Residue, then its C-alpha position, 0 to 999 in steps of 0.5 A: p214825925i213831921i206835923i204839917s199845919t195847913g192853915m191858909a195853904s192851898l191843896k197844891e202847897i200841902k202836896t208840895a210840902i208832903s213831897c218834900i218830906k217824903k224824900f226823907h220819910k213818911k212819918i207825917i201828920i197833917l193838921y186841918c187848920v183854919s188860921g182865924y184868931p180866934t176862929k168862929e165855929k161857923d168858919s171851922n168847916l170840919n167836913t173838910i177833914k173827910k176830904f183830907k182823909k180821902i186825898f191824903r190816904g195813908f197819913n194821919i189827919g189831925l186838927s189845929d183848932h183856933t176856936d175859943d172853946i173845946y167843942t170843935s175839937l170834940a166834934a172833930t174827934a168823931f171824924g177819927i182825927s189822931l191829933i189835936e193842937k190847941h193853944f193853952i194858957v195857964s190863966k185867962k188873966i194873963k194877956t198874950p197874943d193868943e189869949k182869945f183862943s187859948i184854953d185853960t187848965k179846966q177846959l184842957i181837962k174837959l177836952k181830954d175827958g170829952v175826947n176819950k168819951v167820944y172816941l169810945a162812943l165811936g166803937k166799931e161798925k156793927i149792925g145787930v144785937k150788941k152784947i150790952e143789948k142782950s139783956s134788953l131783948k126781953l123789953r121787946r114786945s110780943v103778942f098777948a090775948i086781950k081777952d079769952i080766945k077759944k080754940g078755933e076762934k080767929f085772931s083779930k085786933f079785938n082779941i090780941g094786942n102787943f105788950r112787953p115782955k117778949i116771951g111768945v110770938g113777936s110783935e113783928n108777926f101781929s099782922k100775920l096772925i090776924g084772920k088765922k084760927s087759934e090752935q088752942f085756948y088762950k086765957k086773957n093776958s096770956s102770951i100767944f105761942 
């Protein structure tokens, strides 16, 4: 693959570079990049990655990160980037032209671990009860008698309340019960069915 870093490039220049490479193949990774050495977080403008993903559909988008830490790269991971380019230095004691925006071994390990955790945390787009939540469903609340309720007595906020666990009528039905007559006797602290 050809990796294109887009620091200081206009949209037209990026598209021209892609067109040149596409004459031979389409294995292109486009790195969003701010060529500040170092780049401050406030100048990173990571939201541009979303724009890159719309404009350059079909290509992998990555980040060329020139900040002096790992947080910008971690944040970019949440945008679904496929590659991170980061300057690396064996020791912070070594004086080099890029020492101010290079990460050392400890930071690199933290970056790797962090990227893996962020990627796993992104998961899938799913609304509803997740597999891991099934055992927690009992932690929802249900309607309980807060005093003895006679058969035929009307439910009111003075004789029913919402408590854990969810074993009877769910709390979402509390308002619907108010004013209705009880079809049986409920002892104080028993769940309403």
